[in-house]
N, C-alpha and C positions, 0 to 999 in steps of 0.2 A: 532381048538384046537392046531394043530401042528404048525401053524403060531405063535400063542400066546406063545407056549412053546419055539420055536426057538428065539423069541424076548426076552423072559425072560432069557434064557441061554446066549444070546449075551450081554445083559445088566449086567448080573452077571459077565461075563468075563471082561467086561470093568471096572466094579467097583472093582474087585479084583486087576486088574493091577494098578488102581489109588491108592488104599490103599497101595500097595507095594511101590509105588513111594513116597507117603506121609511119610511112616515110614522110608524109606531109606534116605530121605532128612535130617532128624534129625541126622542120622549117618554120613552123608556127612559133615554136619556142624561141628560135633565133630572131624572128621578126619582133616578138614581144620584148626581148632583151634590148634590141636596137631602139625600140620606142621608149623603153625605160631609160636608156642612156641619153636620149634626147631630152627627156624631162630633167634628168640630173644636170645636163649641160645648161639648160635654161635656168635652173635653180641656183647655179653658181653666181648668176647676176640677179639674185632674188629681189633686190630693191628696185631695179630698173632693167628688166630683161629686154633684149633686142626683139623686134617684131618677128624675125625668122632666124632659124638656125638650121644648118644641114651638117651632116657628118656620117661617119660609118664606124662599124666595129670591124677591126682587122682580125677576122677569125682565122685566116691562114698565116698571119704573122709576117707577111712580106713587106709591110710598110706602105703599100699603096692599095687603092680601091680596086677590087676585082669583083664584078657583079656576080660571077659564078660561085665565089667562095666567101664574100663578105656581105654583111647586113648593113643597110643604110637607114637613115632616119631624116625626117623633115619635121621641124617644130615651128609652131606659130604661137605667139604670146599676145594676148589682148589685155589692155588695162580694164579696170572695173568701169562699169557704166554701159549703157546701151543694152540691146537685147541679147547680145552674144556672150556677155560676161556679167553675171550677177554676184561675183565673189567680192570679198572685202578689198583685195588688191589687184590680182591678176588671174587670168585663166590661161593655162598652157595646154596645148594639144600637140601630141607627138605621134607620128605615124612611122612605124618601123616596117621595112620590107626585106624579105629574103626569098630569093627564087620564086617570085611572083606570088608570095604569100604576104599579106599585109595585116598588121595588128596596130591598134591605136590605144593611146592612154590619154586621159584628160586629168589635169590637176588644177584645183582651184584653191587659192589662199588669199 
């Protein structure tokens, strides 16, 4: 009986961990898309991007930022030169966040 109980508890622990990973994967995708949106926003000013951009993806469609339902991004752009940017023109780094999950993208051109 104790062996069976131990096996059931072990399987329950494994299933709980796997369910957390599954639910977090969707949040990770939303954070990645927010980071991508930040890169796209900076690239609209391709010749002279601003040093920083912030914004969000309105995932629930209500027209305002809600941290429980919308993904946000913070972008920084650095011109060529120096140790932080060795690209031909600019280096853009964007970090997307959604429900405490963060993903980042860096573009150099």
